[in-house]
C-alpha positions in Angstrom: 102.6 85.2 50.3 104.4 88.2 51.9 105.2 86.7 55.0 106.8 83.8 52.5 109.1 86.8 50.6 110.3 88.1 54.1 111.1 84.8 55.4 112.5 83.9 52.5 114.9 87.2 52.2 116.0 87.0 56.7 117.7 83.2 55.4 119.4 84.5 52.3 121.0 87.5 54.6 122.0 84.8 56.5 122.8 82.2 53.9 124.2 84.5 51.1 126.7 85.5 53.9 128.2 81.2 53.8 128.2 81.5 50.2 130.3 85.2 50.6 132.9 83.3 52.3 132.8 80.0 50.5 133.5 82.1 47.5 136.4 83.5 48.8 138.1 80.7 50.4 137.9 78.9 47.3 138.7 81.8 44.5 142.0 81.7 47.2 142.9 78.2 47.2 142.3 78.2 43.7 143.9 81.4 41.9 146.4 81.3 44.7 146.3 84.3 45.5 144.8 87.2 47.3 143.1 89.4 44.6 140.5 91.2 46.8 138.6 93.0 43.7 138.0 90.2 42.2 137.5 87.3 45.1 134.8 89.8 46.4 133.6 90.6 43.2 132.7 86.9 41.8 131.2 85.9 45.4 128.8 89.4 45.9 127.9 88.8 41.7 127.0 85.2 43.1 125.7 86.1 46.6 123.7 88.3 44.0 121.7 86.3 41.8 121.4 83.1 44.6 119.3 86.1 47.1 116.6 86.5 44.1 116.6 83.1 43.0 116.7 81.0 45.9 114.6 83.4 47.2 111.6 83.1 45.0 112.6 79.0 45.1 111.9 79.8 48.5 108.7 81.4 48.4 106.5 79.0 45.7 108.2 75.7 48.0 105.8 77.9 51.2 102.8 77.7 48.6 102.7 74.6 47.3 103.3 73.4 51.8 100.1 75.5 53.1 98.5 74.5 49.3 98.6 70.9 49.9 98.4 71.6 53.7 94.6 73.0 52.9 94.1 69.3 50.4 95.2 66.9 52.5 94.3 66.7 56.5 96.5 63.9 57.2 95.7 61.9 60.3 97.9 62.0 63.8 99.9 58.2 63.7 99.1 56.9 66.7 101.3 53.5 67.7 99.5 50.2 69.5 103.0 49.9 70.8 103.2 53.4 72.6 99.6 53.8 73.8 99.9 50.2 75.5 96.6 49.6 73.2 96.3 46.2 72.4 96.5 45.1 68.3 93.8 42.5 67.1 
């Protein structure tokens, strides 16, 4: 569980920067001006909310995948064509 949270946080740092840049670009485009305080306030607010919500969702998603892996053991798919075996 801790590993999933750390992975989620590290990813959110990278993705948060992307959100910051995109939000700033959209704000600049929509307002037609460059109000640094307004742009950074909105962008950082969005990044902060995303950090919390998406990290929690990522950790939950990882837990569900781990639980699924423990329940279902998938057999490897063996292609007859790939292995050159004749089909009956």
